C-alpha positions as CSV (number, residue, x, y, z in Angstrom):
1,M,15.5,-41.4,58.3
2,T,18.0,-38.7,57.6
3,I,17.8,-36.3,54.7
4,D,20.7,-38.1,53.0
5,Q,18.9,-41.5,53.3
6,Q,15.8,-39.9,51.9
7,L,17.7,-38.5,49.0
8,D,19.4,-41.9,48.4
9,R,16.0,-43.6,48.4
10,A,14.5,-41.0,46.1
11,E,17.5,-41.5,43.7
12,R,17.1,-45.3,43.7
13,C,13.3,-44.9,43.0
14,L,14.0,-42.4,40.2
15,R,16.6,-44.8,38.6
16,L,14.2,-47.7,38.7
17,M,11.5,-45.6,37.1
18,L,13.8,-44.4,34.4
19,K,15.0,-48.0,33.7
20,S,11.4,-49.2,33.5
21,D,10.5,-46.4,31.2
22,R,13.4,-47.1,28.9
23,K,12.4,-50.8,28.7
24,E,8.8,-49.9,27.9
25,R,9.9,-47.5,25.1
26,N,12.1,-50.2,23.6
27,R,9.2,-52.7,23.8
28,M,6.8,-50.3,22.1
29,R,9.4,-49.5,19.4
30,E,9.7,-53.3,18.7
31,L,5.9,-53.6,18.6
32,D,5.6,-50.7,16.2
33,E,8.2,-52.4,13.9
34,K,6.3,-55.7,14.0
35,I,3.0,-53.9,13.3
36,S,4.6,-52.2,10.3
37,I,5.8,-55.5,9.0
38,L,2.4,-57.0,9.3
39,I,0.7,-54.1,7.6
40,A,3.2,-54.3,4.7
41,A,2.6,-58.0,4.3
42,Q,-1.2,-57.5,4.4
43,I,-1.0,-54.9,1.6
44,R,1.1,-57.2,-0.5
45,N,-1.4,-60.0,0.2
46,A,-4.3,-57.8,-0.8
47,E,-2.5,-56.8,-4.1
48,R,-1.9,-60.5,-4.9
49,W,-5.5,-61.4,-4.2
50,H,-6.7,-58.5,-6.4
51,E,-4.5,-59.8,-9.2
52,F,-5.7,-63.3,-8.6
53,G,-9.3,-62.2,-8.6
54,Q,-8.9,-60.8,-12.1
55,T,-7.6,-64.0,-13.6
56,D,-9.4,-66.8,-11.9
57,P,-13.1,-67.4,-12.6
58,K,-13.5,-69.1,-9.2
59,S,-11.9,-66.2,-7.4
60,K,-15.1,-64.8,-5.9
61,E,-15.8,-68.1,-4.2
62,R,-12.2,-68.4,-3.0
63,L,-12.1,-64.8,-1.8
64,S,-15.3,-65.4,0.1
65,E,-13.7,-68.4,1.8
66,L,-10.7,-66.3,2.6
67,K,-12.8,-63.5,4.1
68,E,-14.6,-66.1,6.3
69,T,-11.3,-67.6,7.4
70,Q,-10.0,-64.1,8.3
71,R,-13.1,-63.2,10.2
72,K,-12.8,-66.4,12.2
73,W,-9.1,-65.7,12.9
74,Q,-9.9,-62.2,14.0
75,E,-12.7,-63.4,16.3
76,K,-10.2,-66.0,17.8
77,M,-7.7,-63.3,18.4
78,R,-10.3,-61.1,20.1
79,R,-11.2,-63.9,22.4
80,R,-7.6,-64.7,23.1
81,W,-6.3,-61.2,23.6
82,G,-9.4,-59.2,24.5
83,N,-11.3,-56.6,22.6
84,D,-8.9,-53.7,21.7
85,S,-9.5,-50.3,20.2
86,H,-7.6,-51.6,17.1
87,D,-10.8,-53.3,15.8
88,S,-12.0,-52.1,12.5
């Protein structure tokens, strides 16, 4: 393999690596946006539940049911996607 062929090959490899990196950065940016949307929705939900808990006498029981449902959902997601460092 000549020097020119080696350089061509190295350039192709570098282009492929850069393209892959760009795709990964875009994917991570999209995931960050989705996570931000989920966090905002969770905060709104928590605020609503707090308001609900102050007005409904059965709210403690309902909140307990919600917590159990959420715990089950989190466990299901852990089993489905694996145990990540995002656990709280």
